[in-house]
N, C-alpha and C positions, 0 to 999 in steps of 0.2 A: 728546649722548652716546647710545651704544647699550648695551643690556644683553644679554650672552650667558651661557650656562651652560657653563663650562669644567671638565670632569671633576667635575661635580656642584657646582661653586662659582660663584656669581653674580659676574660681572666687568663693570665699566663700562669701555667703550672709546670712543675718539673716532669720530665718523662717518667712513666711508671707510677704516677699518682693514682691513689684510690679515692673512692667517694668520701671516706672519712677524713682524708687529707684536705679535700676541698671544702667540706662542711663539718668542721670539728665540733660545732655546737648544735648540730642537728638532733632533734628528738629521734632516738633510734627506733621508735615504734612507727614513725611516719615514713611514708614511701616518697621516693623521688622519681620523676620521669626522666629517662635518659634516652635521647634520640640521636642515633648515629647519623653521620652525613649521608644524604641521599640526593641523587641527581634530580634536577628540577623537573625533567620530563617524566619522572616517575611518580609525581604527586601533584594533585590539584592545589592551586594557590589562590587564596582570597584575602590575604593580608600582606601589607608591605610595612617595612620599618623605615621611617624617615629620620635620618641622622641629622640633627640640627645643631647650630652653634650653642644652643642652650640645653640640649639633651635630646633623647630619643622619643619619638612618638610612633605608635603602631596604629595604622589605619586599616579598618576592615572595608574592603572594596565591595560595592553592591553587585558588580558583575565580574567574575573571574577573568573574562576576556580583556577587561581594562588594565589588568596587571601588565600585560605585554604591550597593549596598544597605547595606553596613556603614560603609565609609569615606566617608560622605556629608558634604556641606557642613554646617558647624556642629558636627560631632562634636568637633573640636579644643577647643571651648569648655569641654568637660567633662573633658578629659584632663589632670588634674593628678595627680602622684604621690600615691597614697592610702595605700599600704603597700608595704613591701619587706622582704626577708630575704636570706639568702645565696643562695637558690635562684631567686628571682623578684622582679620589680617590677611593681606593678599601677597602671594609670592609669584614673581614672574618679571617681565612678560615672556611668553613663548608662543609658538604658532600651534593652532589646533584646528579642528574642523567643526567647532561649536557653531550652532545656528541660533543666535540670540532671539528670544521671543519678544523682547521689548516690553516686558511686564514684570511686576514684582513677584517674588517668591517668598514662601514662609520657611524659616530655618530654625533649627534647634542648636543648642550648644554642642560643639563637637562635629557638626556637619562639615564635610569637605566638599566645596562647590567648584565646578568648572565653569568659569564665567569669562567675560572679556571686557576690555575698556573701550568706550566709544562704539560699542557693537561691532568691533573689528576683530575677527578670529585671529588675526596675526598678532594681536596684543592680548593673548589669553592669560588667565591667572588661575592658580590654585588658591581658593579663598577659604580660610578656616573661620567658622562661626564661633565667636566667643560667648555669645548669649543668644537667647531666643529673640528673633527679630524678623521684620519683613522689609525686603529691599529688592531693587532691580540691579542685579550684578551682571547683567548681560548674559544671562544663562538661557539655556534652551527651554522649550515649552514645559518639560517635566520638572523644572526647578534647578536642574544641573547638579544635584547631589550625587557625587560619584563614590562617596565613602563616608565613614564615621570614625572619629578618633576613639579607640577602645583602650588605649593605654598611653599615659603621659599627657592626659587632658589638662593637667595643671600648667603645662608649658604654654598653653594658649594665652595665659595672663602674663607670662614673663617675656614673651617675644618683644623685641624692641628694635630701634634704629640700628642698622648694621648687621642684624641677624640674617641667617640664610639657611637653606636646606643643603647640607653638604653631600649627602648620599642617599640613595633609595635602594633598599634591599628587599628581596622577595622572602617571605616567610612561608614555610611549608604548612599548609592548612590541615591536611589529613594524610600524613605520611603513612605508608604501609606498616602494619604492625610488626613486620619482620625487621624494621629499622628502629623500633622503639621498645623499651622495656620499663616497667615500673618496679622499683626495687627498694628495699630498706637495708640491703647488705652493704655494710661499711667497707668491705674489702672489694667491692665491685671495681674492676679496672677501668680507667678512663682513657679515651683516645683523642687524638688531635681532631678538632672540628666538631666535637660532640656538643649538643645542646642539652642543658639540664634545667629542669624546673622543679624547685624544692617546695613551693607553696602556691596556694590559690589565694588571690586577692579579689574581693568583691565589694560592690557599693550597694547599699540598701536602697530599695525603692523609696523615692521621695527625698533622698539625701543628695545635695548638690552644692556646688560653689555659689550658685545664684539664689540659694534659699532652701528652705525645708518645707516639704509638702507632707502634712500629717494624716492624709486620708488613708494611708496604709499602715498607720502606726501600730495597731494591735497585731496584725499578721507579721510585720517586720520584727516586732518584739519577740515573737515566737522563734523566728529565724535567728535572732541574736542570742536567744537563750540556747538554742540548739548547738551553736558553735561557740558558746561562751568559753570553753576550754581551749579554743584554738584548733579544734580537730573536727574533721568531717569523716564519719565512718561509712565506708561504702558497703552497705548491707546487700545491695543488689546493683549489678551493672548490666546495661543493655546497650544496643546499638545507638540509642537516642539519648540516654541519660544515665546518671548514677543517683542512688537514693539512700538517704540516711534515715532509718526508721526508729531510732532509739527514743523518740518522743511520740511514737504512734499512740493513737487513741486520745489525742488532745483536741479539743474543739478549737478550731481556728476560723475566724470569720472570712468570708469572701469579700475582699476590698478592692482588688485591682485585677481585672481580667484582661489578658493580652496574649499575643502570640508567644509561644515558647521557643524563641529563637536560640541559636547556639549561644551559650553563656548565660542565658536567663536562669534565674533561681526562682523556684516556686514552692509553695506549701500546699499539700492536698487538704481540702476543706471538708471532704465527705467520704464515706465508705470506711472499710476496715483499716485503711492506711491513713486516716485523717491525722494530721500532725507530722507526716513524713515530709522531709525536705529534699527537693529534686534539683540537680544541676543538669541542664540540657547541653548535650554535646552535638546535637543535630536538631534542626528546626522541626517544630510540630505546631499544629494549629492551637488556638486558644481552647481551654476546657472549662466548663462551668464548675468543675470540681478542683480547679487549681487557681490560687491567687498568686500573682507575681510579687516577690519580695526583694528582688535584687538582680544584679548582673555582674558576672565575672569580668574584671578588668585586667587581670593578669593570671597566667597559669592554667588556661583552659586545657592545655595538653595533659595535665595530671588527671582530671576526671575523664578525659577522652580515652586514655589508655589504661585507666585503673580497672582492677578486677574485684570480684567479691572478696570482702575481708580486708581490703587495703584501707589504711588510715592516712588521711591527707591533712597536712597543715594548712590552715585557712585563716586569713585576716579579713575582717569586714569593717568598712567605714559606714557609720560611726561605730565605735566600740559600745557595747551595752552599758547603760548607766542605771544601775539598780543599787540603791543605798541600803536596802533592807538587810539587816544583819550586821551592819557596820556600827561601831561606836560613834557617838556624835562627833568626837574629835576627828575620827577617820573620815566620816561623811563630809565634814567641812573641808578637809584637805582635798578629797576627790572632787567635790563640787567646784572648788576654786581652780583646780587644775583643768576642769572642763569648761571654765568660763561661765558657771551658773551660780546665782546667788541662792543661799540656803536659808530657809526660815524654819526654826524648830519650835515645838510647842513648849519645851522646857529647856533649862540650862543644865549643865553637868556633862563634862567630857566623856564620862564612862557610861552614860545612858545609851541604850541600844535602839537603833531605828527599827521600828516594826511596821511602818507603813509610809508611803510617799504619794504625793500628788504634784503633778500628773504622774500617772502610773507607767507611761511608756517613754523610752529613750527619745524618740523623735519629738514628742510633745514637750519634754523637758528642755531639750536643746532649742526648740523653736521659741519657747517662752522665756528661756534664759533664767528660769526661777523654779525652785522646787521646795515644797513644804513637806516636812517630815513629822511623823508621830513617833514618840520615843517611849521606852519603858525602862524601869530600873533593871540593872543586870540581875538583881535578886529574883526577878520574875521571869527570867529566861533560862530554861532548863536544857542542859546538854544531854543528848541521847545518842545511842548508836542503833543502827537498823541492820538486821541480818538478811540482806537481799539474797544471798546465796541459798539460804535455807527456806525462805518464804518470799519468793520474788513477787507473786501476785498480791499477797497481803500488804507487803511493803509498798508496792506501787499504789494500791488503793489508799494507804495511809498518807503517802506523800501528796497525792492528788487532793485528798480531803482537807489536809491541814495547810496546803500551800507550799510545802517543802519541795514540790516538783518545780516550782517557779522561782522560789526565793530561798535565801539562806536561813530564814527564820519563818516558822509556821505557827499556827495557833489553833486551839480547840478549847471549848468550854468545859469547865469542871462542873458536872451536873450532880454528883453525889459522892459523899465520903462517909465512911463509918469504920470505926476501929482502925484497922491497918490497910483498908482498901480505898483507892481513889479511882473514880470512874469518870470518863470523858466521853463526849458524844460529838465527834467531828461530823460535818455534814457530808454524807456519802450520797452520791446521785442515785436516784431511784432505778432499780433494775440491775444494779451492780451485784454480781455473785461473789460471795466470799466462801470459797470452797475450803474444806479442812486442809490445813497445810502446816507443817512443822508443829504437829500436835505433841505435847509433852507426854512421856510415858512414866516418869518418876517424879521425884520432888522438883517443884518449880522454885528456883532460887529467889531470894528477896530482890525487889526492885527490877524484876523482869517486866518488860513491856509487852502486852498481848492484845489481841483483838478477838472478839467473839465471832465464830464462824456461823454459817447458815444452818447448822444443825440445831441451833438454839433460837429462841424467840427474839432475844435482844441482839441479833446479828449487827455488827458494826460498832458495838460498844468497845472502847479502848480502856484498859485498866492497868494499874500498878498496885502491887501488894508490898507492904513494907517488911513482911516476914515471909519465910519460906513456907510452902504447903505441899502436901502429898495428895490432897483430896481435890482442891479447887485451884483454878487458874487465877491470874491477876484480875480477871473481870468477875470473879466469884461464881463462874460457871464450872461444871465438871470438866475434867481435863480433855475429854473428847470434843467439847465445844470451844476449845481454846486454841488459837493460832499464835505461837510465840513470834514476835516480830523484832524484838530488840531489847535494849536495856537502858535504864536511866543512870546517868553518870553523876549528876548533881543531887545526890541523895539527900543532902542536908537541906535542900530547898523544898522538898516534898512536904515536910511537916508544916511549912508556912502557908500552904494553900488553903483556900476557903471556898465553899460551895458558891457557885455563880460567877467565879472569876474566869476571865479569859486567860488561859495559860499559854505561854509562848515557848516553843521548842526549837532547839538548834541541833541539826544533825552533825555529828563529828564522824568524819570518814577516815 
């Protein structure tokens, strides 16, 4: 048998095992980081794994020198829970060279503090902060924070009488790339001692066990939308970060400026890449064009070694809570599962949710209540969009109707005559609609189209109930028409009336 470390857990596997044997349910399009064993002296280390009687925690140490100086072999023999309260839990005692400042320090949840009892360095402790607090822990002048729990933070609340730290293990922080590979090959051969990371886990800015801060709610919502499918697409990889650009040219507000430390997730708020999501693999200073939206709590090795084109599995806490597009029955079920009370404007399980208040996940979870606006399913029309043939026009349509952000979008029906239905979604000023996917022959019935910039009414969206060889669905000449998709619920078109808000659902 061989032993490998899979996402922080030791797993015994038969000799000759392949990647697909270890991860049979893995998404074959997503990559896995495989790190071969490497000698400690070959890599810098700034993380240690603390194996405790209730589970494993990973601590990122503030100074790499502390790994060998403080977290030395034999220390774990002294680390039994000595005292605890609602604010902190202390393991020890052991001897250190701490010089207590005899004054209180300020600490955040997850801080690891080197302090001492009775201001005696011979009775030193590793103290784990359970919540934000101020206290005199017999720490030195700088507060004594020697590290921060970056994985397994939930264990801080489970530690109790009789628990102890069983072992301390060094984690390679930046192994040489010759020892690491990112692959999606299911036949990749595994070796004894390998470390495998199959997914990235992150925690949204403002989300925590001690409460929800909604000051970054809108930018966090963009992040949750970006990874809604559980994937992070590496469009560009550099020495300091990886970036997913599939939602580029989205306006995102600047809500939380901070240093872009390793593992920090940001969204660009300005420039040609506005809306891009970044995961930092090496520290960088704060930027006025980046708002912090989260932090990686597991699997930083994946983005650290990933290259252009890699697709990474990602999980984010909390999961996005967007009920738009659900039936009212489905919405009630989801709200109940998330511990949120739901208030609807109408009854009827088949009605479709078309709007919600609050609009963002963090605000909903903080309020524990959500109000929804619903529509009859007869007024929600299913369509398909031809992104491959008209990528720019489809992107403009999704942005204008709201389909970019939700499963149901909307647009006003401004005019109808004979077999033509014309809609005017709100397109931002200055958006260029270049000729794209222009028809050259007969346009089939119930084709969905947008007028391009060659005509005066650029941006108009139309549907024609009969085929035509002369005019497009917006009643413009064929040269002024961009075909963007097709209406599927053709029987619902005849029920529309001028002035209605028409709701559309994209079927992919």
